[in-house]
C-alpha positions in Angstrom: 0.0 -0.2 0.0 1.3 3.6 -0.8 1.7 5.0 2.7 1.0 8.4 1.5 -2.3 7.1 0.1 -3.2 5.5 3.3 -2.5 8.3 5.5 -4.6 10.6 3.3 -7.4 8.2 3.3 -7.3 7.5 7.0 -7.0 11.3 7.9 -9.7 12.5 5.4 -12.2 9.7 6.7 -11.5 10.7 10.2 -12.2 14.4 9.4 -15.4 13.6 7.5 -16.7 11.4 10.5 -15.7 14.5 12.7 -17.7 16.7 10.4 -20.7 14.4 10.7 -20.6 14.1 14.5 -20.1 17.8 14.9 -22.9 18.5 12.5 -25.4 16.1 14.1 -25.1 17.9 17.4 -26.7 21.2 15.8 -29.0 19.8 13.1 -32.6 20.7 13.8 -31.7 24.0 15.4 -33.1 27.3 14.0 -29.6 29.0 13.9 -26.2 27.4 13.6 -23.6 29.5 15.5 -20.0 30.5 14.9 -18.7 27.5 16.9 -20.1 25.0 14.3 -18.9 27.3 11.6 -15.4 27.0 13.0 -15.4 23.3 13.5 -16.5 22.8 9.9 -13.9 25.3 8.7 -11.0 23.5 10.3 -11.9 20.1 8.8 -12.6 21.4 5.5 -9.5 23.6 5.4 -7.4 20.3 6.2 -9.1 18.2 3.7 -8.7 20.7 1.0 -5.0 21.2 1.6 -4.3 17.6 1.7 -6.2 17.0 -1.3 -4.3 19.6 -3.2 -1.1 18.0 -2.2 -2.3 14.6 -3.4 -3.6 16.0 -6.7 -7.2 14.9 -6.0 -8.5 17.7 -8.0 -12.3 17.1 -7.3 -12.1 16.9 -3.7 -9.7 19.9 -3.5 -11.9 22.1 -5.9 -15.2 21.4 -4.0 -13.5 21.8 -0.7 -12.1 25.4 -1.9 -15.8 26.2 -3.1 -17.2 25.0 0.3 -14.4 27.1 2.3 -15.3 30.2 0.6 -18.9 29.6 1.6 -17.9 29.2 5.2 -15.6 32.3 4.9 -18.6 34.4 3.9 -20.4 33.2 7.2 -17.3 33.9 9.3 -16.9 37.5 7.9 -20.5 38.3 7.3 -23.5 37.3 9.5 -21.4 35.1 11.8 -24.3 32.8 12.1 -26.2 30.4 9.6 -29.9 31.4 9.7 -31.2 29.4 6.6 -30.2 26.1 8.1 -32.2 24.1 5.6 -30.4 25.6 2.8 -26.9 25.1 4.4 -28.0 21.3 5.4 -28.4 20.5 1.7 -25.1 22.1 0.7 -23.2 20.5 3.7 -24.6 16.9 3.1 -23.9 17.3 -0.6 -20.2 18.2 0.2 -19.8 15.3 2.7 -21.6 12.9 0.5 -19.2 13.7 -2.5 -16.0 13.4 -0.4 -17.1 10.2 1.1 -17.8 8.7 -2.3 -14.5 9.8 -3.7 -12.7 8.3 -0.7 -14.5 4.9 -1.4 -13.3 5.1 -4.9 -9.7 5.9 -3.9 -10.0 2.8 -1.5 -10.9 0.7 -4.3 -8.6 2.0 -6.9 -11.5 3.4 -9.3 -11.2 6.6 -11.3 -12.4 9.7 -9.4 -15.4 11.9 -10.4 -15.5 15.6 -11.3 -17.1 18.0 -9.0 -21.0 17.6 -9.2 -22.2 20.5 -11.4 -25.4 21.1 -9.6 -23.8 21.1 -6.3 -20.9 23.4 -7.4 -23.5 25.7 -8.9 -25.5 25.8 -5.6 -22.5 26.9 -3.6 -21.6 29.4 -6.1 -25.0 31.0 -5.9 -25.1 30.8 -2.1 -21.7 32.7 -2.0 -22.9 35.3 -4.3 -26.0 36.0 -2.4 -24.1 36.3 0.8 -21.6 38.6 -0.7 -24.4 40.8 -2.0 -26.2 40.7 1.3 -23.4 41.6 3.5 -21.3 43.5 1.1 -18.3 41.2 1.2 -15.4 41.9 -1.0 -14.3 39.2 -3.2 -10.6 39.7 -2.5 -11.2 39.0 1.1 -12.7 35.6 0.2 -10.3 34.4 -2.7 -7.5 36.5 -4.2 -5.4 33.4 -4.1 -2.2 32.7 -6.2 -1.6 29.5 -7.7 1.4 27.6 -9.0 1.8 27.7 -12.8 1.0 24.5 -14.9 4.8 23.8 -15.5 5.3 23.8 -11.8 2.2 21.7 -11.0 3.5 19.2 -13.7 6.6 18.6 -11.7 4.6 17.4 -8.6 4.5 13.7 -8.2 0.9 12.2 -8.9 0.3 9.7 -6.0 -3.0 8.1 -7.2 -3.4 5.9 -10.2 -6.9 4.4 -10.9 -6.9 0.7 -10.6 -4.2 0.6 -7.8 -6.3 -0.6 -4.9 -5.6 0.6 -1.3 -6.4 -1.9 1.3 -7.9 0.3 4.2 -10.7 -0.4 6.3 -13.5 2.0 7.6 -14.8 2.1 10.9 -18.3 0.3 11.5 -21.3 1.0 13.8 -19.6 -1.3 16.3 -16.6 1.1 16.4 -13.9 -1.0 15.5 -10.2 -0.2 15.7 -8.1 -1.3 12.7 -4.5 -2.5 13.1 -2.5 -3.1 10.0 0.5 -5.6 9.8 2.3 -5.4 6.8 5.6 -7.4 5.8 6.6 -10.3 3.4 4.8 -12.9 5.4 1.8 -11.1 6.2 -0.2 -8.6 4.2 -3.7 -8.6 5.8 -5.8 -6.6 8.1 -6.6 -7.5 11.7 -9.7 -5.9 12.9 -10.3 -5.7 16.6 -13.3 -4.5 18.4 -12.9 -1.8 21.0 -14.7 -4.0 23.6 -12.3 -6.7 22.8 -9.3 -4.7 23.3 -10.7 -3.5 26.7 -11.0 -7.2 27.6 -7.3 -7.8 26.8 -6.3 -4.9 28.9 -8.6 -6.0 31.7 -7.1 -9.5 31.7 -3.6 -8.2 31.7 -4.4 -6.2 34.9 -6.0 -9.3 36.4 -2.9 -11.5 35.5 -0.6 -8.9 37.0 -2.7 -9.0 40.2 -2.7 -12.9 40.2 1.3 -12.8 39.9 1.5 -10.5 43.1 -0.9 -12.8 44.9 1.0 -16.0 44.3 4.2 -14.3 45.2 2.7 -13.3 48.6 0.9 -16.6 49.5 3.7 -19.2 48.4 5.6 -20.2 51.5 9.2 -20.9 51.2 9.0 -24.7 50.7 6.5 -24.4 47.9 8.0 -21.2 46.3 10.7 -22.9 44.6 8.1 -25.3 43.0 5.9 -22.6 41.6 8.7 -20.1 40.8 9.0 -21.2 37.0 5.2 -20.9 36.6 5.3 -17.4 38.2 8.1 -16.2 35.9 6.4 -17.8 32.9 3.3 -15.7 33.9 5.5 -12.6 34.3 6.8 -13.0 30.6 3.2 -13.6 29.2 2.1 -10.6 31.1 4.9 -8.5 29.5 4.3 -9.8 26.0 0.5 -9.1 26.2 1.1 -5.6 27.6 3.5 -4.9 24.6 0.8 -6.1 22.2 -2.0 -4.0 24.0 0.4 -0.9 23.7 0.8 -1.6 20.0 -3.1 -1.2 19.6 -3.3 2.1 21.6 0.0 3.6 20.9 2.0 4.8 17.8 4.8 7.1 16.7 5.4 9.8 14.1 7.1 8.0 11.5 4.2 8.0 9.0 3.6 11.8 9.5 7.4 12.5 9.1 7.3 10.9 5.8 4.1 12.9 4.9 5.7 16.2 5.9 8.9 15.3 3.9 6.7 14.9 0.7 4.7 18.1 1.7 7.9 20.1 1.9 9.3 18.8 -1.5 5.8 19.5 -3.3 5.5 23.0 -1.8 9.0 23.8 -2.5 8.6 22.9 -6.1 5.4 25.0 -6.3 6.7 28.0 -4.6 10.2 28.3 -6.2 12.0 27.6 -2.8 14.6 25.3 -1.8 13.7 23.9 1.8 15.2 21.0 3.7 13.3 19.2 6.7 15.3 17.6 9.3 13.1 15.4 11.9 14.6 13.8 15.1 13.0 11.5 17.4 9.9 10.7 15.3 9.9 7.0 16.8 8.8 8.2 20.0 5.5 6.6 21.1 2.5 8.2 22.3 -1.4 7.5 22.6 -2.7 7.2 19.1 -5.4 9.8 19.7 -2.8 12.5 20.9 -0.6 11.5 17.9 -3.2 12.2 15.4 -4.0 15.7 16.9 -0.3 16.4 17.1 0.1 15.3 13.5 -2.7 17.7 12.4 -1.1 20.5 14.1 2.4 19.7 12.6 1.1 19.5 9.0 -0.3 23.1 9.4 3.0 24.3 10.8 4.9 22.8 7.9 2.6 24.6 5.5 3.0 27.9 7.3 6.8 27.5 7.6 7.2 26.8 3.8 4.7 29.1 2.5 5.3 32.2 4.9 8.4 31.5 6.8 11.1 30.3 4.3 12.0 32.8 1.7 12.4 32.2 -2.0 15.8 31.7 -3.5 16.4 35.2 -4.6 15.3 36.8 -1.4 17.6 34.5 0.7 20.5 35.3 -1.6 19.8 39.1 -1.1 19.7 38.6 2.4 23.0 36.8 2.8 21.3 33.6 3.9 22.1 30.0 2.8 20.1 29.0 -0.5 18.5 26.2 1.4 15.9 27.0 4.0 16.0 24.7 7.1 13.0 23.4 9.2 13.7 21.3 12.2 11.3 19.2 14.0 12.4 17.4 17.2 10.4 15.1 19.5 11.6 14.3 23.0 10.3 13.0 26.4 10.4 15.7 29.1 9.4 14.3 32.5 6.1 12.6 31.8 5.2 14.8 28.9 6.5 14.9 25.2 8.0 18.2 23.9 7.8 18.9 20.0 9.7 21.7 18.7 9.3 23.2 15.2 11.9 25.7 14.2 12.8 27.4 10.9 15.4 29.9 9.7 13.0 31.9 7.6 11.7 35.4 7.7 10.1 35.3 11.1 6.9 37.1 12.2 6.5 40.7 11.6 4.8 42.0 14.9 3.3 45.2 13.1 1.6 43.0 10.7 0.1 40.8 13.4 -1.3 43.9 15.3 -2.6 45.3 12.0 -4.4 42.0 11.3 -5.7 41.8 14.9 -7.0 45.5 14.5 -8.8 44.6 11.4 -10.4 41.6 13.1 -11.4 43.7 15.9 -9.8 41.4 18.6 -7.4 43.9 20.3 -8.3 44.5 23.8 -5.9 47.4 24.4 -3.6 49.8 22.6 -1.2 48.3 19.9 1.8 49.8 21.8 0.6 48.1 25.0 1.1 44.7 23.6 4.2 42.7 24.7 6.1 40.5 22.2 4.7 37.3 23.7 1.2 38.7 23.6 1.5 39.5 19.9 2.6 35.9 19.2 -0.6 34.8 21.1 -2.8 37.0 18.8 -1.6 34.6 15.9 -3.6 31.8 17.5 -7.0 33.8 17.4 -9.4 32.5 14.7 -9.2 34.4 11.5 -5.9 36.3 11.9 -3.4 36.1 9.1 -0.6 38.3 8.0 -0.7 37.0 4.5 -1.7 39.5 1.8 -2.7 36.7 -0.7 -4.0 33.3 0.5 -3.2 30.2 -1.8 -3.8 26.4 -1.9 -1.8 25.7 1.2 -2.4 28.5 3.7 -3.2 32.2 4.2 -6.8 32.2 5.3 -6.4 32.5 9.2 -7.3 29.0 9.8 -3.9 27.1 10.0 -2.9 28.6 13.6 -6.3 28.2 14.9 -6.4 24.4 13.7 -2.8 24.0 15.5 -4.1 25.7 18.7 -7.3 23.8 18.8 -5.6 20.5 18.1 -3.2 21.0 20.9 -5.7 22.4 23.5 -8.0 19.4 22.8 -5.3 17.0 24.2 -4.5 19.3 27.2 -1.2 20.5 25.6 0.5 23.8 25.8 1.8 25.9 22.9 4.6 28.7 22.9 5.8 30.8 19.9 8.8 32.8 19.8 10.1 34.6 16.6 12.8 37.1 15.7 12.0 38.9 12.3 14.6 38.1 9.7 15.9 35.1 11.5 13.1 32.6 12.1 10.4 31.3 14.3 10.1 28.6 16.8 6.8 26.8 18.0 7.1 24.6 21.1 4.3 22.2 22.1 4.2 20.2 25.3 1.8 17.3 25.7 
């Protein structure tokens, strides 16, 4: 299986399920609020960027259209009043993405964007623009890589090449894949069964402790081999159970390397990614949230941080921009550091963007450097003049902050203009 294809399928499927779950909590209400708009925006933005990277043009194109619609709500009414109309568009988008993901899994040819759905979204956007006097440049104004640069990108999907992936069913199954020369199948384990394994491991540990306590000296030597055998079995079972619930960052490191190469070619930049400690183990749910944040960080760093070749040469910098990611254990937590040697963050632009968004709570000159960096985490704040397929809509940092907060983590940003930016996450 193409590992990048599998990563895209699994992450996009997870995001679609997240979309449906979040939406189900609101459906039937008279008005949809800003919280739901933001939840949908985060997921659609990530699907769009990943589909763009993988050259799944249909998913990417419809996601861009739907993102524009959400952007209208974000900058216009702030709420969705015609919920019935939105329900139809939302369900159409989700259905299309799900159908395309199924085709990817089966190796079938993908479809173009449905004309009627595309037309409905465009008309919806036009009506909102007119009603709330929204400027088109605030909704799109994106730059794109030219056709020659796009042709350089590697095409990862070939119709007919099946991808062996499993979808979650109603019984909430966890899918564990083992792939090597001897075994190329899929083992499906119900979550309830996994819980039983973990419970039995706990019970076995308790039995071992009890045996050690009750065995008198005379009998202890007779049962000692059995006790030792139980100890070894308990260790092996514990390791197996950890394999179901824990994972490392190897796959996302590979995805980030490909993303850096693809973006570098499209944006006329030379960027090198160094990753250290990606084999560190962590709960898979936390791993997935951190991975989502990392992908957005890499997009921001390559797109906004690292300068193009001409600019770096003019500034006396090395022609190759450097992004470093480091994973390390720190006490009982994991520290992840993402650092680049790019342009750094312009504090003035951050303040200007925050003023425009109406989120400043005091005079600009009263903000300290660390407070200015925190403004970047506010929804809708972007210092980019022209958004593109990768970033620049004020969503990326919001996704990063949201993902890390969801797992109880901390985020810290430091930057020196002209020299680079460092983001530290503690989970």
